[in-house]
N, C-alpha and C positions, 0 to 999 in steps of 0.2 A: 504494499500500499504506499502511495506517495502523497505527501501533504503539500499543499500550495506553498507553505513556508520553506519547504526543502529547496525550492528553486530561487529563493530570494537572497541567498547569501547572507543570512542573518548571523550576527556575531555580537559579542559583548565588547563594546568599545574599550580601548586601552587594555586589552587582555588577549590571550590566545584562545579564548573560548569561542567556538564556532558551532553553528546549528548541527545537531545530531538527529533528533527525532522529536515527536511530541505526542501528547495524550489528550485526554478529555479536558484537562484544566491548564496544562502548562507546556512549555517548550523546554526541551533538554538541550543544553549546550555542552560541548566536550572540549577539554584542554588535554590533548593526548600526551604532551610533554610532562604535564604535572600529574597525569593519571587521575583526573577528576572530572566529574560532571556537575553542572549547576542547573537545577530546575527552577524556572521562573514562571510563575502563574501569569496567564494572559487575561486581558479584559475579555469578558464573554459578550455575546451578541446583545444581551439585554442589559449589559453594564451593571450586573449585580455584584458589586464589590463585596457586600456582606457574605454572599455565597462563596466567593473565592477565598475570602479570609477564613471562613469556617473550614473549608477543605484544606487549605494550607496549614492551618493550626493543627488539624487532626493528623496530617501526615508528618509535619515537622516534629510535633510532640511525640509521635510514635517512634520516630528515629532517635529522639533524645532518650526515651525510655529504653529502647533496645540497645543503644550504644552504652548505656550505664549498667546494663545487666550482663554478667559474665557469660551466661549461656547463649543469649540472643546476639551479643556482640559478634560472635563467630559466624553467625548466620546472615549478617547484613554487610553491605559495603561500609567501609569506614566512614563515620560521620565527621564532617568538617565544619558543620555549623550553619546557622542562618546567615544570609547575606542580604545587603540592602544597597539601594542607590546606584544600581548599575544602569548604564545607558546602552540601549540596543540600537544597532545600525544595520542597514541592508548593504548589499554589494556596491551600491553607489555612495556609500557613506551618509545616506539620508537617515536622520534620527527617527526611529519608529518606536521609541520608548513609550509613547502614549498608548500603544497596543498592549502594554504589559503593566502589571503591578510590580514595579521594580523592587519594592520592599518585601514582597512575598516570594522569597527565593531561599534555597538552601543548596549546600554543596556536599557531595559524597564521593567516595572512591569510584573511579570508572572501572568497570569490569567488562573487558571486551570478549564476551562469551555469548553463546546463544541462550536466551531465556525462553522458558515456556510457561504458559499459564498454570497457575496453582491448581485449577480445577481439573486438569488432565492428568495429574500425577496419581499414583496409587492412593487408594483411600486410606491405607495405613499411614503413609507419609503425610497426607493431609491432616489426619487426626493427630499425629505426633507433633507436627509443626504448629498446627492450629492451637493445640493445648498449651504449648510453650508460650506462644504470643498472648493468648487470652488470659493466662494466669497472671500476666504482667500488665493487663489493661489495654492491650492492643487487640481490639475486637473485630476489626474489619480486614478480612483477607480475601474478599471476593475478587478484587482486581489484581491481587498479587501475582507476580511472576517469579519463577525460580530457575536456578541452575542445579542440575542433578549431577552427582558423582556416584557411580555404582548403585544407582537406584535410590540414593538418599539425597535429601535437599542439602545443597552446599551453600547457596546464597539466596536471599529473598529480597525483592523490591516491591514497591507499590502497595504498602500496607498502611493502615491508619488506626487511630484510637477508636474511631467510629465511622459509620457510613454517613456520608453527606449526600443527600438526595440530589440528583442532577436538576438543574433549573429548566431543562427542556422537556 
């Protein structure tokens, strides 16, 4: 699947972060030299900032919880924290920051591997991983993706403390 933003040459100004991919709420930029990604939430069609703030807080808080927990820390990309005030430009150096909530961003380790959706892995692994996350207050795994090693979950992304209903 190709997103329209993939052809715009988006990047974070004054950094090495360039467009990688995107999801329902945000755009993911990668700095391959630093081995990090930065997810920045974008303005939605209805301009519902409160909705994006709620989704961001649920995801960022889940990463903070998981990175502080010895067992979960091994299962997630390394957390590098919340980020703010970045400027986004396109391939022509035109500032497109107004399309993003530049203060709704976080940075984690870049893992250049093939992820698959949590829902397609074995039910035993879903239960094992789900229980670990739920015990620590991370209750939303529906959109999670994982990397498997020998049939066991190695890394997990796209989890949150709670489900935030889509605005559409």
